[in-house]
C-alpha positions as CSV (number, residue, x, y, z in Angstrom):
1,X,21.2,17.4,53.7
2,X,22.4,13.9,52.5
3,X,20.1,12.1,50.0
4,X,19.4,9.3,52.6
5,X,18.3,11.8,55.2
6,X,16.2,13.7,52.7
7,X,14.6,10.4,51.5
8,X,13.6,9.5,55.1
9,X,12.2,13.0,55.7
10,X,10.1,12.8,52.5
11,X,8.8,9.3,53.4
12,X,7.9,10.5,56.8
13,X,6.0,13.6,55.5
14,X,4.2,11.4,53.0
15,X,3.3,9.0,55.7
16,X,1.9,11.8,57.9
17,X,-0.1,13.2,55.0
18,X,-1.6,9.8,54.1
19,X,-2.5,9.3,57.8
20,X,-4.8,12.3,57.6
21,X,-7.1,11.0,54.9
22,X,-9.8,9.6,57.2
23,X,-9.9,12.7,59.4
24,X,-9.9,15.2,56.5
25,X,-12.6,13.3,54.6
26,X,-14.9,12.8,57.6
27,X,-16.3,16.4,57.6
28,X,-16.6,16.4,53.7
29,X,-18.6,13.2,53.9
30,X,-21.1,14.9,56.1
31,X,-22.2,17.1,53.2
32,X,-21.4,15.0,50.1
33,X,-21.7,11.3,49.2
34,X,-18.7,9.0,49.1
35,X,-18.7,8.8,45.2
36,X,-17.9,12.6,44.9
37,X,-15.0,12.4,47.4
38,X,-13.7,9.2,45.7
39,X,-14.0,10.7,42.2
40,X,-12.1,13.9,43.2
41,X,-9.4,11.8,45.0
42,X,-8.8,9.7,41.9
43,X,-8.6,12.7,39.6
44,X,-6.0,14.3,41.9
45,X,-4.1,11.0,41.9
46,X,-4.0,11.0,38.1
47,X,-2.9,14.6,38.1
48,X,0.0,13.7,40.5
49,X,1.1,10.8,38.2
50,X,1.1,13.0,35.1
51,X,3.0,15.7,36.9
52,X,5.6,13.3,38.2
53,X,6.1,11.0,35.2
54,X,4.1,12.2,32.3
55,X,1.6,9.8,30.7
56,X,3.0,9.2,27.1
57,X,5.5,6.5,27.8
58,X,3.0,4.4,29.8
59,X,0.3,4.9,27.2
60,X,2.7,3.5,24.6
61,X,3.3,0.5,26.8
62,X,-0.5,-0.1,27.0
63,X,-0.7,-0.5,23.3
64,X,1.7,-3.5,23.5
65,X,0.0,-5.3,26.4
66,X,-1.7,-8.6,25.9
67,X,-5.5,-8.8,26.2
68,X,-5.3,-10.8,29.4
69,X,-3.0,-8.2,30.9
70,X,-5.4,-5.4,30.0
71,X,-8.2,-7.4,31.7
72,X,-6.1,-7.7,34.9
73,X,-5.3,-4.0,34.8
74,X,-9.1,-3.2,34.3
75,X,-9.9,-5.5,37.3
76,X,-7.2,-3.7,39.4
77,X,-8.7,-0.4,38.5
78,X,-12.2,-1.4,39.5
79,X,-11.1,-2.9,42.8
80,X,-8.4,-0.4,43.9
81,X,-9.8,2.8,42.4
82,X,-13.6,2.3,42.5
83,X,-14.9,-0.3,45.0
84,X,-12.0,0.2,47.5
85,X,-12.3,4.0,47.8
86,X,-16.1,3.9,47.7
87,X,-16.2,1.4,50.5
88,X,-13.5,3.2,52.5
89,X,-15.2,6.6,52.3
90,X,-18.7,5.1,53.0
91,X,-17.1,3.3,56.0
92,X,-15.5,6.5,57.3
93,X,-18.9,8.2,56.9
94,X,-20.6,5.6,59.0
95,X,-17.8,4.9,61.5
96,X,-15.1,6.9,63.3
97,X,-11.9,8.1,61.7
98,X,-10.0,6.2,64.5
99,X,-11.6,2.9,63.6
100,X,-11.0,3.6,59.9
101,X,-7.3,4.2,60.5
102,X,-6.8,1.0,62.5
103,X,-9.3,-1.4,60.8
104,X,-7.9,-0.6,57.3
105,X,-4.6,-2.2,58.4
106,X,-6.4,-5.5,57.9
107,X,-5.2,-5.2,54.3
108,X,-1.8,-6.7,55.4
109,X,-3.5,-9.7,57.1
110,X,-5.8,-10.4,54.1
111,X,-2.9,-10.1,51.6
112,X,-0.9,-12.6,53.6
113,X,-3.8,-15.0,53.7
114,X,-4.7,-14.6,50.0
115,X,-1.1,-15.1,48.8
116,X,-0.8,-18.2,51.0
117,X,-4.0,-19.7,49.7
118,X,-3.9,-18.7,46.0
119,X,-0.2,-18.3,45.3
120,X,1.0,-21.0,47.6
121,X,3.4,-18.6,49.2
122,X,5.2,-20.0,52.3
123,X,3.9,-18.5,55.5
124,X,6.7,-18.0,58.0
125,X,6.5,-17.9,61.8
126,X,7.2,-14.2,61.6
127,X,4.1,-13.7,59.4
128,X,1.9,-15.9,61.7
129,X,3.0,-13.8,64.7
130,X,2.2,-10.6,62.8
131,X,-1.2,-11.8,61.6
132,X,-2.2,-13.0,65.1
133,X,-1.0,-9.7,66.7
134,X,-3.0,-7.7,64.2
135,X,-6.2,-9.8,64.6
136,X,-5.9,-9.6,68.4
137,X,-5.4,-5.8,68.1
138,X,-8.5,-5.4,65.9
139,X,-10.6,-7.6,68.2
140,X,-9.3,-5.7,71.2
141,X,-10.6,-2.4,69.6
142,X,-14.0,-3.6,68.4
143,X,-14.7,-5.4,71.7
144,X,-13.6,-2.3,73.6
145,X,-10.8,-4.1,75.4
146,X,-12.3,-7.6,75.5
147,X,-15.1,-6.2,77.7
148,X,-17.9,-6.9,75.2
149,X,-18.6,-9.3,72.3
150,X,-17.1,-7.8,69.2
151,X,-19.6,-6.0,67.2
152,X,-18.8,-4.4,63.8
153,X,-21.1,-1.6,62.8
154,X,-21.9,-1.2,59.0
155,X,-19.1,1.4,58.7
156,X,-16.5,-1.0,60.1
157,X,-17.6,-3.7,57.7
158,X,-17.3,-1.4,54.8
159,X,-13.8,-0.5,55.8
160,X,-12.9,-4.1,56.1
161,X,-14.4,-4.7,52.7
162,X,-12.2,-2.0,51.2
163,X,-9.2,-3.7,52.8
164,X,-10.2,-6.9,51.1
165,X,-10.4,-5.1,47.7
166,X,-6.8,-3.8,48.2
167,X,-5.6,-7.2,49.3
168,X,-7.0,-8.8,46.2
169,X,-5.3,-6.1,44.1
170,X,-2.0,-6.9,45.9
171,X,-2.4,-10.6,45.1
172,X,-3.2,-9.9,41.4
173,X,-0.2,-7.6,41.2
174,X,2.1,-10.3,42.6
175,X,0.6,-13.1,40.4
176,X,0.1,-11.4,37.1
177,X,1.6,-7.9,36.8
178,X,5.1,-7.9,38.3
179,X,6.6,-7.8,34.8
180,X,5.0,-4.5,34.1
181,X,6.3,-1.1,35.0
182,X,4.7,0.0,38.3
183,X,4.1,3.4,36.7
184,X,1.9,1.8,34.1
185,X,-0.1,-0.1,36.8
186,X,-0.5,3.0,38.9
187,X,-1.6,5.1,35.8
188,X,-4.1,2.5,34.5
189,X,-5.5,1.8,38.0
190,X,-6.3,5.5,38.7
191,X,-7.3,6.3,35.1
192,X,-9.8,3.5,35.1
193,X,-11.1,4.5,38.5
194,X,-11.5,8.2,37.5
195,X,-13.5,7.3,34.4
196,X,-15.8,4.8,36.1
197,X,-16.4,7.1,39.1
198,X,-17.2,10.1,36.8
199,X,-19.7,7.9,35.0
200,X,-21.3,6.9,38.3
201,X,-21.7,10.5,39.5
202,X,-25.0,11.2,37.8
203,X,-26.4,8.0,39.2
204,X,-25.1,8.1,42.8
205,X,-25.0,11.8,43.3
206,X,-27.5,13.4,40.9
207,X,-27.9,16.7,42.8
208,X,-25.3,19.4,42.2
209,X,-26.0,20.7,45.7
210,X,-23.4,18.3,47.1
211,X,-20.6,19.8,45.0
212,X,-21.7,23.4,46.0
213,X,-21.6,22.4,49.7
214,X,-18.0,21.2,49.2
215,X,-16.9,24.5,47.7
216,X,-17.8,26.7,50.6
217,X,-16.1,27.7,53.9
218,X,-14.2,25.2,55.9
219,X,-15.2,22.3,53.6
220,X,-13.3,24.0,50.7
221,X,-10.2,24.2,52.9
222,X,-10.5,20.5,53.9
223,X,-11.1,19.6,50.2
224,X,-8.0,21.5,49.0
225,X,-5.8,20.0,51.7
226,X,-7.1,16.5,51.0
227,X,-6.8,16.9,47.2
228,X,-3.6,18.9,46.7
229,X,-1.8,18.6,50.1
230,X,-2.4,14.9,50.8
231,X,-3.1,13.1,47.6
232,X,-1.1,15.2,45.1
233,X,1.9,16.3,47.2
234,X,1.9,13.1,49.4
235,X,2.3,10.9,46.4
236,X,4.9,13.1,44.8
237,X,7.0,12.9,48.1
238,X,6.3,9.1,48.4
239,X,7.7,8.3,44.9
240,X,10.6,10.7,45.4
241,X,11.6,9.0,48.7
242,X,11.6,5.6,46.9
243,X,14.1,7.1,44.4
244,X,16.4,8.3,47.2
245,X,16.4,5.4,49.8
246,X,15.8,1.7,49.9
247,X,12.3,0.2,49.8
248,X,12.9,-1.4,53.2
249,X,13.6,2.0,54.8
250,X,10.6,3.6,53.3
251,X,8.3,0.7,54.5
252,X,9.8,1.0,58.0
253,X,9.0,4.7,58.1
254,X,5.4,4.0,56.9
255,X,4.7,1.7,60.0
256,X,4.0,4.9,61.9
257,X,1.0,5.8,59.8
258,X,-1.7,4.3,62.2
259,X,-0.1,6.3,65.0
260,X,-0.4,9.6,63.1
261,X,-3.9,8.7,61.9
262,X,-5.1,8.3,65.5
263,X,-3.5,11.6,66.4
264,X,-5.3,13.4,63.6
265,X,-8.6,11.9,64.5
266,X,-8.1,13.2,68.1
267,X,-7.1,16.8,67.2
268,X,-9.0,17.4,64.0
269,X,-12.3,15.7,64.9
270,X,-12.1,15.7,68.7
271,X,-12.8,11.9,68.7
272,X,-12.4,10.3,72.1
273,X,-9.4,8.0,72.3
274,X,-10.0,5.2,74.8
275,X,-7.2,3.0,76.2
276,X,-8.4,0.1,74.1
277,X,-7.7,2.2,71.0
278,X,-4.1,2.9,72.1
279,X,-3.4,-0.7,73.2
280,X,-5.1,-2.3,70.2
281,X,-3.3,0.2,67.9
282,X,0.1,-0.7,69.3
283,X,-0.7,-4.4,68.7
284,X,-1.7,-3.6,65.1
285,X,1.5,-1.6,64.5
286,X,3.6,-4.4,66.1
287,X,1.9,-7.0,63.8
288,X,2.5,-4.8,60.8
289,X,6.2,-4.7,61.8
290,X,6.4,-8.5,61.8
291,X,4.7,-8.8,58.4
292,X,6.7,-6.0,56.9
293,X,10.0,-7.6,57.9
294,X,9.0,-10.6,55.9
295,X,7.8,-8.7,52.9
296,X,11.1,-6.8,52.6
297,X,12.8,-10.1,51.7
298,X,10.4,-10.8,48.8
299,X,11.7,-10.1,45.2
300,X,8.9,-7.8,44.2
301,X,8.6,-5.8,47.4
302,X,9.9,-2.5,46.0
303,X,7.4,-2.8,43.0
304,X,4.6,-3.2,45.6
305,X,5.6,0.0,47.3
306,X,5.7,1.9,44.0
307,X,2.2,0.7,43.3
308,X,0.9,1.6,46.7
309,X,-2.3,3.7,46.9
310,X,-2.8,6.9,48.9
311,X,-5.2,5.0,51.2
312,X,-2.2,3.6,53.0
C-alpha cells in the first residue's frame, strides 16, 4: 500500500477510535467518578507518548525553557489535561453521548473567537460562515429542531466548558508555544495532568470501591478498549498518519469524527437519534469544514494537529 493511502487509512482509524470516547466512557461513568476516568486516560496518554517518542529528549528541552514558558506549559496542562477532561467526563455522565459528541465541536468556534479577540487574527468570510453554521447546528440540537427554547442541562454546560478550556489552550499554543517542539508540549501537558489528577484522587474519589467496580465484567472490557484501544493505539496511529501525509489531508479525514461519534452512541448505548440530531450534526460538520479550510492556510496548523488531544 502506498504511504499516502496508508496515512489516510491510519488517520481514519484514529478518527473512528477518538469518536468512540463518549460512548465508551458513558457506562464507566455510571460506576466511577469522572476523576478516575480522567486520571486513567491521562496516564494512558503519557504511556502512548513514551512508547512513540521516548521522554528523554523532551525532558532535556524542559531544562532549557524559560520560566515564563514553563508557566505557560503548566497552564496548558491544567486546562487541557485536568479541567478539560474532568468537565468533559462529568458532562458525559450528566448528558447523552450524542450531545457530547456534537457540543464538544464548539471548541473550533471558541478558538476562532478567542484568536480574533486576543491575538487580533483576521476573521475571514469563510470562518464567519463556519462559525454561524456551527452555532445554528448546536442551537438546532438543543432546541430540538427550533421547536422549543434552547435549554442546556448541567451536562451540556460542562461539555461546553471543556470546549472553552481546549480553546484557551489552542490560543495559548498559538500565542506563546509555537517555537517549542509539539512533542514537548504534548508530554508536559499530559504529565502535568496525570500528576495533578493522581493527587486529586484521594479527595474526589476516596473510596476504592469505584476502582474495583471498573475492573469487573463488561466495565473492564470497556476500560481496556478506552485506555489501550482508543487512547493508546489511537494516538499512535494519529501521529504516524501525520508523518505519512499532509496535515491538511489528516484534518480533512478528521471532519468525519462527529458522524462516527453519533453512530457509536446509537449502537453502543442505544441512544435515540432524532432528526434534529442528524440535521444539526450535518450543520456542525459543514461549519467545521469551513473553519478547517481556513486553518489549513495558517503557518502553525501542522503543529496544532501534532498537539491535538484525544478528546477530538
